[in-house]
C-alpha positions in Angstrom: 11.7 21.3 -4.0 9.6 23.7 -6.5 6.3 22.7 -7.7 7.7 22.4 -11.1 9.9 20.1 -10.6 7.9 17.8 -8.3 5.1 17.9 -11.3 8.2 16.8 -13.6 9.3 14.3 -11.4 5.8 12.9 -10.7 5.3 12.8 -14.7 8.6 10.6 -15.3 7.9 8.0 -12.6 4.2 8.1 -14.2 5.4 7.0 -17.7 8.2 4.8 -16.3 5.4 2.5 -14.3 3.7 -0.4 -16.2 -0.1 0.0 -16.6 -2.2 -1.5 -14.0 -4.8 -4.5 -15.0 -8.1 -2.1 -15.1 -6.8 1.3 -14.3 -8.4 3.1 -16.7 -11.8 1.7 -15.4 -11.4 2.7 -12.1 -10.2 6.1 -13.0 -13.4 6.2 -15.4 -15.5 5.4 -12.4 -13.6 7.8 -9.9 -14.4 10.6 -12.6 -18.3 9.8 -13.1 -18.4 9.7 -9.4 -17.2 13.3 -8.7 -19.2 14.6 -11.7 -22.5 13.1 -10.0 -21.0 14.8 -7.0 -20.4 18.1 -8.7 -24.1 17.8 -9.8 -25.5 17.1 -6.5 -23.0 19.8 -4.3 -24.6 22.6 -3.0 -21.5 25.1 -2.9 -20.5 26.7 -6.3 -17.0 25.9 -5.3 -17.6 22.4 -4.1 -19.3 21.8 -7.8 -16.5 23.4 -9.3 -13.7 21.8 -8.1 -15.6 18.1 -8.4 -16.4 18.8 -12.1 -12.8 20.3 -12.8 -11.5 17.0 -11.5 -14.0 14.6 -12.5 -13.6 16.0 -16.0 -9.9 15.4 -16.1 -10.2 12.0 -14.4 -12.7 11.3 -17.4 -10.2 12.5 -19.9 -7.8 10.5 -18.6 -9.1 7.3 -18.4 -10.4 8.1 -21.9 -6.7 8.9 -23.7 -4.6 6.8 -21.0 -1.4 7.7 -19.7 0.3 9.2 -23.0 -2.4 11.7 -23.1 -3.6 13.9 -26.0 -0.1 13.0 -27.7 -1.2 9.2 -28.0 -4.7 10.3 -29.2 -3.7 12.5 -31.8 -1.3 9.6 -33.0 -4.1 6.8 -33.1 -6.4 9.3 -35.3 -3.2 10.2 -37.5 -2.7 6.3 -37.8 0.9 6.8 -36.6 0.3 4.1 -33.6 3.2 3.7 -31.3 
């Protein structure tokens, strides 16, 4: 299976499943823990990877599964 096919199938499966209660809080906590680890890390590669993953998780927690599109709709006043 090609990587693009796997990513597409994972996104479709993620969009179909219902939200778990407190899911965004768990994702936010994991992201903040990774950002803290990035600040304490000794190697440049480790800090970079932890910081990137932590930032991505915090962004996902803030925008939800709809991502940036959902956030843009909220600010535009066209909730769906």
